[in-house]
N, CA and C of each residue as an Amber inpcrd file, in Angstrom:
protein
   705
 -43.9200000  12.9300000 -29.1670000 -43.1110000  14.0340000 -29.7380000
 -42.9070000  14.9010000 -28.9330000 -41.7130000  15.7440000 -28.7280000
 -41.7490000  16.8120000 -27.7850000 -42.3070000  17.9390000 -28.2690000
 -42.3090000  18.9590000 -27.3600000 -43.1290000  20.1370000 -27.7290000
 -42.7820000  21.1740000 -28.5450000 -41.1600000  21.2240000 -28.6830000
 -40.3810000  21.8590000 -29.7340000 -40.8440000  21.2570000 -30.9430000
 -40.5690000  20.1050000 -31.4180000 -40.7720000  19.5620000 -32.7930000
 -42.2940000  19.6140000 -33.2670000 -43.3000000  19.6100000 -32.1790000
 -44.7480000  19.6530000 -32.2710000 -44.8960000  21.0170000 -32.7740000
 -44.2320000  22.0520000 -31.9670000 -44.8690000  23.4400000 -32.4480000
 -44.1220000  23.7830000 -33.7520000 -42.9120000  23.2760000 -34.0920000
 -42.4920000  23.4200000 -35.7490000 -43.4490000  22.9710000 -36.4510000
 -43.9110000  22.0120000 -36.3560000 -45.0070000  21.3110000 -37.1290000
 -46.2310000  21.9410000 -37.5270000 -46.5840000  22.3740000 -36.3690000
 -47.8420000  23.3050000 -36.4280000 -47.6280000  24.6410000 -37.1460000
 -46.4260000  25.1380000 -36.8690000 -46.2270000  26.4390000 -37.7490000
 -46.2340000  26.3660000 -39.0360000 -45.4470000  25.1810000 -39.4070000
 -45.1430000  24.8310000 -41.2110000 -46.7360000  24.7620000 -41.5530000
 -47.6310000  23.7300000 -40.9790000 -48.7420000  23.5000000 -41.2990000
 -49.7570000  24.9440000 -41.6260000 -49.4540000  25.8200000 -40.4390000
 -50.2910000  27.0980000 -40.3690000 -50.0360000  28.0510000 -41.5120000
 -48.7540000  28.1870000 -41.7250000 -47.8680000  29.1350000 -42.4050000
 -47.3990000  28.6880000 -43.7780000 -46.3490000  28.4740000 -43.7250000
 -45.3920000  27.9340000 -45.1290000 -46.3900000  26.9390000 -46.0830000
 -46.5940000  25.9060000 -45.3670000 -47.5440000  24.8890000 -46.3310000
 -48.8010000  25.3900000 -46.6810000 -49.4660000  26.5850000 -46.0630000
 -50.5860000  26.8890000 -46.7140000 -50.4530000  27.7770000 -47.6960000
 -49.5360000  28.4750000 -47.7930000 -49.1290000  29.5320000 -48.7720000
 -48.3910000  29.1330000 -50.2160000 -47.6350000  28.0820000 -49.8940000
 -46.8750000  27.7330000 -50.9750000 -47.3580000  26.2700000 -51.6010000
 -47.4100000  26.1460000 -52.6900000 -47.7960000  24.7280000 -53.0790000
 -46.6430000  23.8140000 -52.8640000 -47.0010000  22.6370000 -51.9950000
 -46.0540000  21.8050000 -51.7170000 -46.4320000  20.3430000 -51.4440000
 -46.1140000  19.4350000 -51.9440000 -46.7040000  18.1190000 -52.0480000
 -46.6090000  17.5810000 -50.6390000 -47.5980000  16.5000000 -50.7820000
 -47.3360000  15.6990000 -49.2830000 -46.1650000  15.2300000 -48.9370000
 -45.2320000  14.5050000 -50.3070000 -44.1310000  13.8380000 -49.8610000
 -43.1060000  15.1120000 -49.3330000 -42.9340000  16.3160000 -49.9600000
 -42.3380000  17.2760000 -49.7160000 -42.3630000  17.7560000 -48.0870000
 -43.9380000  17.7030000 -47.8330000 -43.9180000  18.2930000 -46.3750000
 -43.3320000  17.0640000 -45.4340000 -43.6120000  15.8140000 -45.7690000
 -42.9860000  14.7180000 -45.1670000 -41.3700000  14.8430000 -44.7610000
 -40.8280000  15.0870000 -45.8930000 -39.4350000  14.9790000 -46.0480000
 -38.9740000  16.3870000 -45.0470000 -39.5220000  17.5240000 -45.3590000
 -39.3630000  18.5100000 -44.2490000 -39.2230000  18.1850000 -42.7670000
 -40.2390000  17.6290000 -42.4390000 -40.7040000  16.9750000 -40.8890000
 -39.7580000  15.9680000 -40.5380000 -39.5210000  15.2650000 -41.6410000
 -38.5020000  13.9600000 -41.4130000 -36.9530000  14.5570000 -41.2700000
 -36.9130000  15.6280000 -41.7620000 -35.4690000  15.9920000 -41.6150000
 -35.2070000  16.8300000 -40.3770000 -36.5460000  17.6870000 -39.7760000
 -36.4670000  18.2150000 -38.5140000 -36.1740000  17.0490000 -37.4410000
 -37.0670000  16.0360000 -37.7310000 -37.2150000  15.1020000 -36.5110000
 -35.7780000  14.4480000 -36.7090000 -34.8460000  13.9910000 -37.6670000
 -33.5980000  13.5750000 -37.5960000 -32.7960000  14.3380000 -37.1960000
 -32.6500000  15.8440000 -36.8920000 -31.7630000  16.7200000 -36.3560000
 -32.1530000  16.4880000 -34.8860000 -33.2660000  16.4520000 -34.4900000
 -33.3880000  16.3340000 -33.0290000 -32.8550000  15.1340000 -32.4790000
 -32.7860000  13.8860000 -33.3940000 -32.6230000  12.5380000 -32.7910000
 -31.0780000  12.4330000 -32.6100000 -30.2600000  13.2840000 -33.7510000
 -28.8520000  13.2410000 -33.7700000 -28.0780000  13.8380000 -32.3420000
 -28.9200000  14.5980000 -31.8340000 -28.5490000  15.2750000 -30.5710000
 -28.5660000  14.5420000 -29.4060000 -29.3260000  13.4050000 -29.4020000
 -29.2360000  12.4000000 -28.2090000 -28.1680000  11.7150000 -27.8970000
 -27.4470000  10.9220000 -28.9850000 -26.1510000  10.3590000 -28.6690000
 -25.1420000  11.3380000 -27.9840000 -24.9860000  12.4260000 -28.2070000
 -24.1160000  13.2990000 -27.8820000 -24.4170000  13.5550000 -25.9870000
 -25.5960000  13.6630000 -25.8540000 -25.7980000  13.8330000 -24.5220000
 -25.5970000  12.8730000 -23.5790000 -25.8450000  11.6050000 -24.1410000
 -25.7430000  10.1860000 -23.8060000 -24.1400000   9.9560000 -23.7500000
 -23.4700000  10.2510000 -24.5290000 -21.8170000   9.8900000 -24.5950000
 -21.3530000  10.7780000 -23.3980000 -21.7760000  12.2860000 -23.3250000
 -20.8590000  12.9360000 -22.3290000 -21.6150000  12.5750000 -20.6880000
 -22.7440000  12.0550000 -20.8210000 -23.4830000  11.5720000 -19.3700000
 -22.2560000  10.5190000 -18.8130000 -22.3060000   9.3560000 -19.6610000
 -21.3750000   8.2440000 -19.6570000 -19.8060000   8.6050000 -19.4430000
 -19.1810000   9.7510000 -20.0970000 -18.1370000  10.1500000 -19.8170000
 -17.8600000  11.0000000 -18.4800000 -18.7890000  11.3950000 -17.8990000
 -19.0750000  12.1590000 -16.7040000 -18.8710000  10.8370000 -15.6230000
 -19.7920000  10.0360000 -15.9350000 -19.8370000   9.0920000 -14.8400000
 -18.5080000   8.2930000 -14.8130000 -17.5500000   7.8840000 -15.8770000
 -16.5250000   7.4400000 -15.8110000 -15.6900000   7.9300000 -15.0810000
 -15.4270000   9.3540000 -15.3770000 -14.2150000  10.1910000 -14.6530000
 -14.2980000  10.4640000 -13.1650000 -15.8760000  10.1700000 -12.8910000
 -16.1600000  10.4310000 -11.3170000 -15.6690000   9.1040000 -10.7650000
 -16.1050000   7.8760000 -11.2110000 -15.7750000   6.7550000 -10.8440000
 -14.1140000   6.5950000 -10.7760000 -13.2690000   7.1140000 -11.9560000
 -11.8300000   7.0500000 -11.7370000 -11.3740000   7.8920000 -10.5160000
 -11.9280000   8.8650000 -10.6430000 -11.4240000   9.8200000  -9.3910000
 -11.5280000   9.0370000  -7.9450000 -12.7390000   8.3210000  -7.9000000
 -13.0340000   7.5990000  -6.5680000 -12.5550000   6.3610000  -6.3140000
 -11.8660000   5.8470000  -7.4030000 -11.3440000   4.1520000  -7.4840000
  -9.8820000   4.4440000  -7.5280000  -9.0800000   5.3300000  -7.9580000
  -7.8900000   5.6080000  -8.3870000  -7.0070000   5.2520000  -7.1430000
  -7.2950000   5.8860000  -5.5330000  -6.5280000   5.4310000  -4.7670000
  -6.3630000   3.9650000  -4.3460000  -7.4740000   3.5040000  -4.5290000
  -7.6940000   2.0710000  -4.3840000  -7.0460000   0.8430000  -5.2800000
  -6.6860000   1.5350000  -6.5930000  -6.1180000   0.7480000  -7.6250000
  -4.5120000   0.9770000  -7.2730000  -4.2570000   2.4090000  -6.7870000
  -2.9570000   2.5920000  -6.3980000  -2.2990000   1.7450000  -5.7290000
  -3.1490000   1.6940000  -4.4150000  -2.9450000   0.7200000  -3.1650000
  -2.5600000  -0.5900000  -3.4710000  -3.3310000  -0.9450000  -4.4490000
  -3.4660000  -2.4950000  -4.9280000  -1.9270000  -2.7190000  -5.6860000
  -1.8080000  -1.7330000  -6.6830000  -0.4840000  -1.8890000  -7.3090000
   0.8040000  -1.8230000  -6.4080000   0.8850000  -1.1190000  -5.2350000
   1.6840000  -0.7940000  -4.4270000   1.2930000  -1.3490000  -3.0450000
   1.2080000  -2.6330000  -2.8200000   0.6150000  -2.9980000  -1.6730000
   1.1750000  -2.4740000  -0.3510000   2.4420000  -2.0740000  -0.2660000
   3.5070000  -2.0740000   1.0550000   3.5860000  -0.7270000   1.0250000
   3.2530000   0.3250000   0.3040000   3.8130000   1.6470000  -0.1020000
   3.3400000   2.5750000   1.2720000   2.1400000   2.3140000   1.7740000
   1.6580000   2.9970000   2.9660000   1.8460000   2.3620000   4.3660000
   2.3540000   1.4470000   4.3180000   2.3140000   0.6890000   5.6140000
   3.1130000   1.1590000   6.9920000   4.4380000   1.4710000   6.4090000
   5.1530000   2.0790000   7.4120000   4.6320000   3.3950000   7.8410000
   4.2640000   3.9850000   6.7880000   3.9870000   5.5410000   6.6790000
   2.7250000   5.6510000   7.7950000   1.8050000   4.7140000   7.5820000
   0.7450000   4.4720000   8.8260000   1.2170000   4.7130000  10.2800000
   2.5220000   4.2480000  10.5990000   2.9740000   4.5520000  12.1140000
   4.4470000   5.0680000  12.4120000   4.6500000   5.4900000  11.2370000
   6.3130000   6.4000000  11.4590000   6.0950000   7.1100000  12.3900000
   5.1280000   8.2100000  12.4170000   5.1270000   9.3080000  13.5710000
   4.9210000   8.5110000  14.8270000   4.4410000   7.2980000  15.2570000
   4.6830000   6.7470000  16.4760000   6.0780000   6.4540000  16.6980000
   6.7750000   5.7730000  15.6860000   7.9000000   5.5320000  15.7560000
   8.6800000   6.5450000  16.3050000   8.5870000   7.6740000  15.8120000
   9.4600000   9.0870000  16.3310000   9.0590000   9.4560000  17.5070000
   7.7610000   9.4780000  17.9610000   7.3350000   9.9520000  19.4510000
   7.8100000   8.7730000  20.4470000   8.0240000   7.5340000  20.0590000
   8.4430000   6.6270000  20.9650000  10.0730000   6.5390000  21.0610000
  10.4920000   6.4860000  19.8790000  11.9420000   6.0280000  19.6080000
  12.6770000   7.4810000  19.9470000  12.3250000   8.3900000  19.4330000
  13.0970000   9.8690000  19.4510000  13.5010000  10.5460000  18.1480000
  13.5260000   9.5230000  16.9590000  14.2970000   9.5540000  16.1060000
  13.8370000   9.1440000  14.9360000  13.9380000   9.1760000  13.6030000
  13.5540000   8.6760000  12.5490000  14.2170000   7.5380000  12.4570000
  13.2970000   6.2960000  12.2930000  14.0210000   4.9200000  12.0630000
  14.0010000   4.4690000  10.5700000  14.8140000   3.8860000   9.9070000
  14.2780000   3.3600000   8.4130000  13.9610000   2.2010000   8.7930000
  12.9710000   1.4130000   8.2300000  12.1770000   0.2090000   8.0750000
  11.7200000  -0.1480000   6.5920000  12.9160000  -1.1130000   5.8450000
  12.5060000  -1.4280000   4.9360000  11.2050000  -1.9790000   4.3450000
  10.5040000  -1.9790000   3.1070000   9.3500000  -2.4460000   2.7050000
   9.5530000  -3.4190000   1.5750000   8.8860000  -4.3790000   1.3080000
   9.3520000  -5.0970000   0.0530000   7.9020000  -5.7970000  -0.4620000
   7.8530000  -6.0370000  -1.7610000   6.8300000  -6.6530000  -2.5820000
   6.5210000  -7.9530000  -2.2330000   7.4620000  -8.8430000  -2.0040000
   7.4630000 -10.4140000  -1.5890000   7.3260000 -10.3060000  -0.0960000
   7.4010000  -9.7710000   0.4120000   7.1640000  -9.9960000   2.1810000
   6.3780000  -8.8650000   2.5790000   5.3500000  -9.3080000   3.2290000
   4.3500000  -8.3320000   4.0310000   4.5720000  -8.3100000   5.7830000
   4.6520000  -6.8100000   5.8160000   4.6550000  -6.4770000   7.1190000
   3.5400000  -7.2150000   8.4310000   3.7780000  -7.8250000   9.1790000
   2.6160000  -8.4690000   9.6680000   2.4100000  -7.8730000  11.2910000
   3.5610000  -7.0310000  11.5910000   3.1870000  -6.6230000  13.1800000
   4.4850000  -5.3590000  13.4570000   4.0020000  -4.4450000  13.7270000
   5.2390000  -3.6200000  14.3440000   5.0420000  -3.0040000  15.6130000
   5.9420000  -3.2100000  16.8460000   5.3450000  -2.8270000  17.8790000
   6.7030000  -2.3610000  18.6740000   6.5400000  -1.5830000  19.7670000
   7.7190000  -1.0990000  20.5400000   7.6350000  -1.8810000  21.8800000
   8.8280000  -2.5660000  21.9670000   9.1040000  -3.4380000  23.4430000
   9.6250000  -2.3910000  24.3470000   9.2370000  -2.4960000  25.5650000
   9.7730000  -1.7980000  26.8320000  10.5310000  -2.8240000  27.6730000
  11.6520000  -2.5730000  28.0500000  12.1840000  -3.5290000  29.0490000
  11.4430000  -3.2110000  30.6490000  12.0510000  -4.1410000  31.5280000
  11.6140000  -3.9940000  32.8670000  12.1690000  -2.6200000  33.2860000
  13.1260000  -2.5220000  33.2630000  13.9530000  -1.2590000  33.7360000
  14.7320000  -0.2890000  32.6400000  14.9470000   0.7990000  33.2180000
  15.8210000   1.4200000  32.1870000  14.8500000   2.1940000  31.0780000
  15.6620000   2.9400000  30.1440000  14.7720000   3.8950000  29.2580000
  15.1780000   3.1640000  27.7110000  15.2420000   1.8400000  27.6510000
  15.7780000   1.3190000  26.3780000  14.6020000   1.0970000  25.8240000
  14.5170000   1.0860000  24.3900000  13.3460000   0.7270000  23.3900000
  13.6500000  -0.0550000  22.4280000  13.0310000  -1.1540000  21.8810000
  13.0340000  -1.7450000  20.9650000  11.9630000  -2.0090000  19.8640000
  12.0690000  -1.3000000  18.9120000  10.9440000  -1.5360000  17.5460000
  11.5010000  -2.6690000  16.8930000  10.4280000  -3.4640000  16.7360000
  10.4650000  -4.8260000  16.4180000   9.4210000  -4.8440000  14.9940000
   9.8160000  -5.5170000  13.9240000   8.9030000  -5.5230000  12.9420000
   8.8180000  -6.9870000  12.2230000   7.8290000  -7.4640000  12.0150000
   8.0790000  -8.7290000  11.6060000   7.4040000  -8.9210000  10.2170000
   7.8640000  -9.9730000   9.3190000   7.4210000  -9.7710000   7.8860000
   7.2140000 -11.5350000   7.6250000   6.6290000 -11.7100000   6.7350000
   6.3830000 -12.9280000   6.1960000   5.7300000 -13.0160000   4.6720000
   5.6300000 -14.1690000   4.1100000   5.1820000 -14.2240000   2.7650000
   3.8180000 -13.7210000   2.4210000   3.0270000 -14.1080000   3.3680000
   1.3800000 -13.9720000   3.1860000   0.9330000 -13.3260000   4.5270000
   0.2430000 -12.3420000   4.4730000  -0.1150000 -11.3760000   5.6220000
  -0.9030000 -12.1730000   6.5490000  -2.1350000 -12.8490000   6.0190000
  -3.0150000 -13.3340000   6.8000000  -4.1810000 -12.5150000   7.2350000
  -4.9420000 -13.0090000   8.5380000  -5.9750000 -12.3050000   9.2500000
  -5.4110000 -11.3460000  10.2200000  -5.8830000 -10.2110000  10.4310000
  -5.7310000  -9.4640000  11.5070000  -6.3060000  -9.9760000  12.8980000
  -5.3010000 -10.2060000  13.9100000  -5.7490000 -10.7880000  15.2750000
  -6.6530000  -9.7060000  15.7020000  -7.7620000 -10.1630000  16.6540000
  -8.6360000  -9.6050000  17.2640000  -7.9850000  -8.7540000  18.4460000
  -9.2350000  -7.7610000  19.1020000  -8.3980000  -6.6830000  20.0610000
  -7.8560000  -7.2820000  21.2950000  -8.8160000  -8.3030000  21.6490000
  -8.3370000  -9.4100000  22.9060000  -7.0440000  -9.9970000  22.6080000
  -6.8520000 -10.4130000  21.6180000  -5.4320000 -11.1380000  21.2600000
  -4.3120000 -10.2150000  21.3970000  -4.4690000  -8.8870000  20.6630000
  -3.4160000  -7.7300000  20.5400000  -3.1040000  -7.4320000  22.1610000
  -4.4030000  -7.0640000  22.8110000  -4.2900000  -6.6720000  24.4000000
  -3.3660000  -7.5480000  25.0900000  -3.6880000  -8.7240000  24.9410000
  -3.0050000  -9.9190000  25.9050000  -1.6190000  -9.8560000  25.4750000
  -1.1850000  -9.6650000  24.2190000   0.0660000  -9.6860000  23.5410000
   0.9250000  -8.7020000  24.3650000   0.3530000  -7.4560000  24.2820000
   0.9760000  -6.3480000  24.7160000   1.3190000  -6.5170000  26.2200000
   0.4320000  -6.9970000  26.8620000   0.6440000  -7.4990000  28.4240000
   1.7680000  -8.3860000  28.5040000   1.7470000  -9.3560000  27.7740000
   2.7170000 -10.5460000  28.0830000   4.2320000  -9.7940000  27.4470000
   4.3710000  -9.1340000  26.5410000   5.5470000  -8.5710000  26.2310000
   6.0280000  -7.3440000  26.3640000   4.9930000  -6.5550000  27.5650000
   5.3170000  -5.2520000  27.8890000   5.3620000  -4.2980000  26.7180000
   4.7510000  -4.3540000  25.7250000   5.0030000  -3.5850000  24.4270000
   3.6750000  -3.0270000  24.2400000   3.8250000  -1.9390000  22.8920000
   2.9710000  -1.1570000  22.1690000   2.8480000  -1.3370000  21.0760000
   1.8120000  -2.1550000  20.3840000   1.6940000  -2.3300000  18.9820000
   1.0150000  -1.2690000  18.2360000   1.9280000  -1.1170000  17.3240000
   1.7810000   0.0340000  16.2080000   1.1350000  -0.3410000  15.0730000
   1.2260000  -1.4780000  14.5190000   0.5420000  -1.8700000  13.3140000
   0.4490000  -3.5200000  13.7010000  -0.6760000  -4.0580000  13.0160000
  -1.1010000  -5.4850000  13.1900000  -1.6390000  -5.7530000  14.5390000
  -1.5970000  -7.1110000  15.0350000  -0.7870000  -8.1390000  14.4310000
  -1.6920000  -9.0280000  13.2830000  -1.0390000  -9.3150000  12.2220000
  -1.5720000 -10.4800000  11.2390000  -1.1860000 -11.8470000  11.7000000
  -1.5940000 -12.9830000  11.4090000  -1.2170000 -14.0890000  11.8030000
  -0.7840000 -14.7140000  10.3850000   0.3000000 -14.3250000   9.9960000
   1.1130000 -14.3290000   8.8390000   1.7080000 -16.2760000   8.5360000
   1.5930000 -16.3370000   7.1900000   1.8950000 -17.3790000   6.7590000
   3.0590000 -17.6640000   5.8680000   4.1620000 -18.2220000   6.4230000
   4.4760000 -18.8100000   7.7790000   4.3040000 -17.7370000   8.7590000
   4.6300000 -18.0410000  10.0970000   4.4690000 -17.1960000  11.2260000
   5.4560000 -15.8880000  10.7050000   6.7330000 -15.9830000  10.6230000
   7.4970000 -15.2920000  10.1400000   8.8340000 -15.6300000   9.4940000
   9.0870000 -14.6160000   8.3830000  10.1350000 -15.2150000   7.6000000
  11.5370000 -14.1420000   8.0020000  11.1460000 -12.6860000   8.2500000
  12.2290000 -11.5650000   8.4900000  11.7190000 -10.9210000   9.6520000
  12.6980000 -10.6740000  10.7100000  12.1890000  -9.9920000  11.7410000
  13.3860000  -8.8240000  12.0520000  13.0110000  -7.6310000  11.8500000
  14.0070000  -6.4210000  12.0730000  13.8370000  -5.5670000  13.3390000
  14.9520000  -5.4460000  14.0290000  14.8130000  -4.9950000  15.3960000
  15.6260000  -3.9950000  15.5290000  15.2370000  -2.4670000  15.8940000
  15.9330000  -1.4920000  15.8330000  15.9920000  -1.0750000  17.7090000
  17.0150000  -0.9240000  18.0560000  17.0770000  -0.7610000  19.3470000
  17.7620000   0.9070000  19.8410000  17.2370000   1.3930000  20.8350000
  18.0330000   2.7130000  21.2160000  19.4140000   2.5900000  21.6090000
  19.5760000   1.2820000  22.0130000  21.1050000   1.3240000  22.6330000
  22.1980000   0.3440000  21.6090000  23.4410000   0.3120000  21.6840000
  24.3580000  -0.0910000  21.2390000  24.3560000  -1.5880000  21.5320000
  24.9650000  -2.7310000  20.4310000  25.2670000  -3.8040000  20.5900000
  26.4480000  -4.1930000  21.0310000  27.0180000  -4.9830000  21.7970000
  28.3460000  -5.4750000  22.2130000  28.3580000  -6.9540000  21.7790000
  29.0700000  -7.1520000  20.7600000  29.1820000  -8.4600000  20.1500000
  30.5000000  -9.0310000  20.4200000  30.2210000 -10.6330000  20.7750000
  31.3400000 -11.2420000  21.0850000  32.4810000 -11.9440000  19.8620000
  33.2970000 -12.6100000  20.1170000  34.3290000 -12.9610000  19.3420000
  33.7330000 -14.4530000  18.5320000  32.5980000 -14.9100000  18.6740000
  31.9460000 -15.9200000  18.2170000  31.4870000 -16.1190000  16.9110000
  31.4260000 -14.7180000  16.2440000  30.4570000 -14.6530000  15.2030000
  31.5020000 -14.0390000  14.2520000  30.8170000 -14.2320000  12.9730000
  31.8510000 -13.6870000  12.0440000  31.3480000 -12.2260000  11.5410000
  32.0680000 -11.6380000  10.8320000  32.0940000 -10.4440000  10.5950000
  32.4290000  -9.6970000   9.1400000  31.4460000  -9.0690000   8.4660000
  31.8350000  -8.4470000   7.0520000  31.2630000  -7.0690000   7.4390000
  31.8740000  -6.1950000   6.3370000  31.7060000  -4.7270000   6.3220000
  30.7520000  -4.5320000   5.1550000  29.6780000  -3.6910000   5.5610000
  29.0670000  -3.2480000   4.3670000  28.4740000  -2.0050000   4.2340000
  28.6660000  -1.3310000   3.3110000  28.9400000   0.2290000   3.4220000
  29.2230000   0.8980000   4.6690000  30.2640000   0.5330000   5.0200000
  30.9580000   1.1550000   6.0330000  30.4330000   0.4030000   7.5630000
  29.9140000  -0.3870000   7.6350000  29.0780000  -0.8050000   8.8530000
  29.5490000  -2.3870000   9.1710000  30.1990000  -2.5010000  10.5200000
  30.9420000  -3.4380000  10.5650000  29.6100000  -4.5550000  10.9360000
  28.9720000  -5.5250000  10.0170000  28.1760000  -6.4720000  10.4500000
  28.3410000  -7.6600000  11.0580000  27.8050000  -8.0950000  11.8660000
  28.2950000  -9.4440000  12.6680000  27.1760000 -10.2550000  12.9910000
  27.4400000 -11.5720000  12.1940000  26.3360000 -12.1150000  11.9920000
  26.7860000 -13.9350000  12.4060000  25.9760000 -14.6120000  12.5250000
  26.0390000 -16.2520000  12.8000000  24.9220000 -16.7670000  12.1420000
  24.9380000 -18.3940000  11.8400000  24.0500000 -18.9730000  11.2140000
  23.6960000 -19.9900000  12.3280000  22.4180000 -20.4330000  12.6630000
  22.0640000 -21.6120000  13.4120000  20.9330000 -22.2180000  13.0390000
  20.7860000 -23.7620000  13.4750000  19.6550000 -24.2150000  12.8960000
  18.4900000 -24.5860000  14.2420000  17.4840000 -24.1510000  14.1310000
  16.3620000 -23.8460000  15.2070000  14.9970000 -24.4390000  14.6100000
  14.6940000 -25.8990000  15.5110000  13.2890000 -26.6490000  15.0710000
  13.2180000 -26.8530000  13.2750000  14.5440000 -27.4750000  12.9100000
  14.7140000 -27.6750000  11.5470000  14.6890000 -26.7300000  10.5000000
  14.9480000 -25.2920000  11.1900000  14.7540000 -24.3610000  10.3550000
  16.3530000 -23.6670000  10.3030000  16.6190000 -23.1420000   9.2610000
  18.2240000 -22.1850000   9.1580000  17.9220000 -20.8700000   9.3250000
  18.6060000 -20.2500000  10.5120000  18.2290000 -19.0470000  10.8740000
  19.8600000 -18.3520000  10.5450000  19.5150000 -17.0780000   9.7370000
  20.4760000 -16.1370000   9.6800000  20.4590000 -15.0480000  10.9110000
  21.3270000 -14.4450000  11.7180000  21.1410000 -13.5680000  12.7130000
  22.3670000 -12.3950000  12.4760000  22.1940000 -11.2550000  12.1260000
  22.9120000 -10.1490000  12.2010000  22.5760000  -8.9880000  12.9310000
  23.7880000  -8.3300000  13.6430000  23.7180000  -7.2050000  14.3330000
  24.6700000  -6.3390000  13.9470000  24.2390000  -5.0950000  13.8720000
  25.3820000  -3.8360000  13.4910000  24.8020000  -2.3570000  14.1820000
  25.5460000  -1.7670000  14.6590000  25.4160000  -0.4390000  15.3570000
  25.5150000   0.4920000  14.1690000  24.4610000   1.5670000  14.5070000
  24.3300000   2.8730000  13.6700000  24.3740000   3.8570000  14.3760000
  24.1550000   5.1710000  13.9530000  24.3080000   6.3880000  14.4680000
  23.7840000   6.4100000  16.0540000  22.3870000   6.2140000  16.3260000
  22.0020000   6.4570000  17.6710000  21.5040000   5.2250000  18.2700000
  21.6780000   3.9190000  17.5860000  21.2450000   2.8390000  18.0890000
  21.7200000   1.6690000  17.1570000  20.9820000   0.7970000  17.2100000
  21.6920000  -0.5650000  16.1850000  20.4980000  -1.3910000  15.9910000
  20.7780000  -2.1350000  14.7910000  19.9220000  -3.2580000  14.3460000
  20.2340000  -4.6390000  14.4970000  19.0580000  -5.3670000  15.0230000
  19.4850000  -6.6690000  14.8970000  18.5210000  -7.3780000  13.9380000
  18.8730000  -8.1870000  13.0100000  18.1750000  -8.9110000  11.8520000
  17.9240000 -10.1670000  11.9540000  16.8940000 -11.0460000  11.6950000
  16.6530000 -12.4010000  11.7850000  16.0860000 -12.9140000  10.4950000
  16.4720000 -14.0270000   9.8690000  16.2260000 -14.4330000   8.5800000
  15.7620000 -15.8100000   8.7050000  14.4970000 -16.4540000   8.3970000
  14.4900000 -17.7360000   8.2060000  14.6840000 -18.1050000   6.9490000
  15.8120000 -18.8230000   6.7260000  16.2750000 -18.9760000   5.2900000
  15.5740000 -20.3110000   4.6550000  15.1280000 -19.8210000   3.2540000
  14.2700000 -20.9710000   2.3590000  14.8810000 -20.6390000   0.5620000
  14.4500000 -21.4310000  -0.1120000  14.8410000 -21.5190000  -1.0880000
  14.7040000 -19.9740000  -2.1090000  13.6210000 -19.1880000  -1.6960000
  13.4980000 -17.7710000  -2.0390000  14.4160000 -16.9530000  -1.5840000
  14.1480000 -16.8960000   0.0030000  15.0840000 -16.1990000   1.0690000
  16.0840000 -16.8180000   1.2930000  17.0880000 -16.6400000   0.3780000
  18.5250000 -17.2320000   0.8240000  19.5550000 -16.4410000   1.4720000
  20.5880000 -16.6350000   1.8640000  21.5150000 -16.0380000   2.4600000
  21.9890000 -14.7460000   1.5920000  22.1690000 -15.0850000   0.5230000
  22.4180000 -13.8650000  -0.3430000  21.4420000 -12.5120000  -0.1300000
  20.0950000 -13.3210000  -0.5640000  19.0170000 -12.2100000  -0.3980000
  19.0670000 -11.6250000   1.0210000  19.2880000 -12.3510000   2.3640000
  19.3670000 -11.8950000   3.3700000  20.3020000 -10.5230000   3.5830000
  21.3990000 -10.8460000   2.7550000  22.4260000  -9.6750000   3.1140000
  22.1170000  -8.3800000   2.0340000  21.3060000  -8.8620000   0.9460000
  20.9710000  -7.5670000   0.2500000  19.8570000  -6.8900000   1.1720000
  19.1140000  -7.2150000   1.8600000  18.3190000  -6.7160000   2.7950000
  19.1500000  -5.7360000   3.9220000  20.2900000  -6.4880000   4.3190000
  21.1520000  -5.7520000   5.4300000  21.7820000  -4.7020000   4.5040000
  22.1120000  -4.8840000   3.2220000  22.7430000  -4.0380000   2.6680000
  21.9980000  -2.5790000   2.2200000  20.7020000  -2.8760000   2.4280000
  19.5930000  -1.8140000   2.0150000  19.6710000  -0.7810000   3.3690000
  19.4980000  -1.6800000   4.4220000  19.5070000  -1.0660000   5.6760000
  20.4070000  -0.3410000   6.2690000  21.8880000  -0.7640000   5.6540000
  23.0130000  -0.0500000   6.0720000  23.0820000   1.2480000   5.1070000
  22.6860000   1.1010000   3.8500000  22.8310000   2.2720000   2.9020000
  22.2080000   3.4740000   3.1800000  20.6880000   3.1720000   3.7940000
  19.9730000   3.9550000   4.2470000  20.6110000   4.8930000   5.6730000
  21.1520000   4.1080000   6.4090000  21.9910000   4.6380000   7.6260000
  23.1450000   5.3080000   7.2120000  23.5630000   5.3350000   5.9970000
  25.0390000   5.6510000   5.7160000  24.6020000   7.1510000   4.9510000
  23.4680000   7.2120000   4.4730000  22.8410000   8.5560000   3.6810000
  22.9490000   9.9580000   4.3730000
């Protein structure tokens, strides 16, 4: 019994219960009533303690939950400042819920000041390659990796390249106009895979897009992605 309750019991026994004729049963009812009131306070304290813990956990875990619900929302943001630094302008890079970004890198040509931003996507992200692998890749490609490299599965489905130079297109390709841009494209077969390649010039440079066509990544879907890119560059 806590000190407060003991004090009340002692006071009753020494004063009121000595001066007033009260039966033993009535004494017990009085003390039992006081004991019940004390006990009723415990669940409220317990409830608010649990509520506080839940609130703290929600605050701590909410960013993680948000990231899981939007798995690609912050990928491009993680390296967009480096794009501006290397390219000299903002570049629109699409993100998808059904395709994960495996890598993003700036490729430098042997001569001149041309810059190519290459972003690779696939269905499954896979595992991040180790530092030695990435370093060797940068040396082989004369590039700077901004994000990744992940060993996706399959190795790649979509490759989008933004170049600081315009593209000169020959007459052997087909052309369609999308959102005011002339999109030049061709289809070919490579290693038993059907590939769609499309190029188009934008304000300060050009885009080259490559798609490994599958049952889900159809030609129609590929042009939907191209339409998204042209729309963002036309706004």
